[in-house]
C-alpha positions in Angstrom: -7.3 41.5 19.6 -8.8 38.0 19.3 -7.0 35.2 21.2 -5.1 32.7 19.1 -7.1 29.6 18.6 -5.8 26.7 20.7 -6.9 24.3 17.9 -4.8 26.2 15.4 -1.8 26.3 17.7 -2.1 22.5 18.4 -2.5 21.7 14.8 0.5 23.8 13.7 2.7 22.3 16.5 1.7 18.9 15.3 2.7 19.6 11.8 -0.7 20.0 10.2 -0.8 22.1 7.0 2.2 20.8 5.2 4.8 23.4 4.2 2.4 26.3 4.8 1.8 25.0 8.4 5.6 24.6 9.0 6.2 28.2 7.7 3.4 29.5 9.9 4.8 27.8 13.0 8.3 29.1 12.2 6.9 32.6 11.8 5.2 32.4 15.2 8.4 31.0 16.8 10.4 33.8 15.4 7.9 36.4 16.7 7.8 34.9 20.2 11.6 34.8 20.4 11.9 38.6 19.6 12.7 40.6 22.7 10.1 42.8 24.3 9.9 46.2 22.8 10.3 49.0 25.4 11.4 52.5 25.6 14.7 53.7 27.1 14.9 52.9 30.7 11.8 50.8 30.7 12.0 47.4 32.4 10.7 44.3 30.6 7.1 43.5 31.6 6.6 40.7 34.1 4.8 38.4 31.7 6.0 35.4 29.8 7.5 35.9 26.3 5.6 32.8 25.3 8.8 30.9 24.4 8.5 28.3 27.2 4.9 27.6 26.3 5.8 27.4 22.6 8.5 24.8 23.3 6.3 22.8 25.7 3.5 22.7 23.0 6.0 21.6 20.3 7.0 18.7 22.6 3.4 17.5 23.1 1.2 19.0 20.3 -1.8 16.9 21.3 -2.0 18.5 24.8 -4.8 21.0 24.7 -3.7 22.4 28.0 -0.4 23.3 26.6 -2.0 24.9 23.6 -4.2 27.0 26.0 -1.1 28.0 28.0 0.5 29.3 24.8 -2.6 31.1 23.7 -2.8 32.8 27.1 0.9 33.8 27.0 0.5 35.3 23.6 -2.6 37.3 24.7 -0.8 38.6 27.8 2.3 39.6 25.9 0.2 41.3 23.2 -1.5 43.3 25.9 1.7 44.8 27.2 3.9 44.9 24.0 2.5 47.0 21.1 5.1 45.8 18.6 4.4 42.2 19.5 0.6 42.8 19.2 1.1 44.2 15.7 3.3 41.2 14.7 0.8 38.7 16.2 -2.1 40.4 14.4 -0.2 40.1 11.1 0.7 36.5 11.9 -2.9 35.6 12.6 -3.9 37.0 9.2 -1.4 34.8 7.5 -2.4 31.8 9.6 -6.1 32.4 8.6 -5.2 30.7 5.3 -4.8 27.5 7.2 -8.1 27.9 9.0 -9.8 28.6 5.6 -8.6 25.2 4.3 -10.8 23.3 6.7 -12.9 21.9 3.9 -10.0 21.5 1.4 -8.7 18.0 0.9 -5.1 17.6 -0.1 -3.9 14.0 -0.7 -0.5 12.9 -1.8 1.3 9.6 -2.0 5.1 9.6 -1.8 7.9 7.3 -0.8 7.9 4.5 -3.4 5.7 2.0 -5.0 2.5 0.9 -3.4 0.8 -2.4 -4.2 -2.9 -2.4 -3.4 -5.8 -0.1 -3.2 -5.5 3.4 -2.0 -8.4 5.5 -0.8 -8.1 9.2 -0.7 -10.5 11.8 0.4 -12.0 13.3 3.6 -14.7 12.3 6.1 -15.5 8.8 4.9 -18.4 6.9 6.3 -19.8 3.4 5.7 -17.7 0.3 5.2 -15.0 -0.5 2.7 -13.7 -3.8 1.8 -10.6 -4.4 -0.2 -9.5 -7.7 -1.7 -12.8 -9.5 -1.1 -15.2 -10.7 -3.9 -18.2 -8.5 -4.4 -21.4 -9.6 -2.5 -23.9 -11.5 -4.6 -26.9 -9.5 -5.8 -30.0 -9.8 -3.8 -32.5 -12.4 -5.0 -35.4 -10.8 -6.9 -37.8 -13.5 -5.8 -39.2 -14.5 -2.6 -41.5 -17.6 -2.2 -40.4 -19.3 -5.4 -42.3 -17.2 -7.9 -41.2 -14.3 -10.1 -41.1 -11.0 -8.3 -42.9 -9.1 -11.1 -45.3 -11.6 -12.8 -46.5 -10.6 -16.3 -50.2 -10.4 -16.8 
């Protein structure tokens, strides 16, 4: 089983992905909080359930170290708990929809009336000026004569 991406975990913990992201994080949280599956008389394995790491990452979603700790805990638990491994694999397939949206731009403006320019998009470069007059056009002449004299 592939490890869960620390970038994906950090993004979901930080609220990226809108409603789909929140649902995905809630699904992972529910999965992690399920008890270990074990047969009659078997003792729970001596690995983390992942719940502590999940909570710690939700407290500081920008901490890549905490995301790595959660990814590791998920991998270790999946190695010793077949039911969890199956649930995690199913969760990863659903979460793939978020990874596949890397190039998608979803913009929305909510919360009242805005007065002024709004720029929406992704990966802007260059400079933008709002509220300033346009720059004058470049002079077509240099040296006092016409740039393209007629014959």
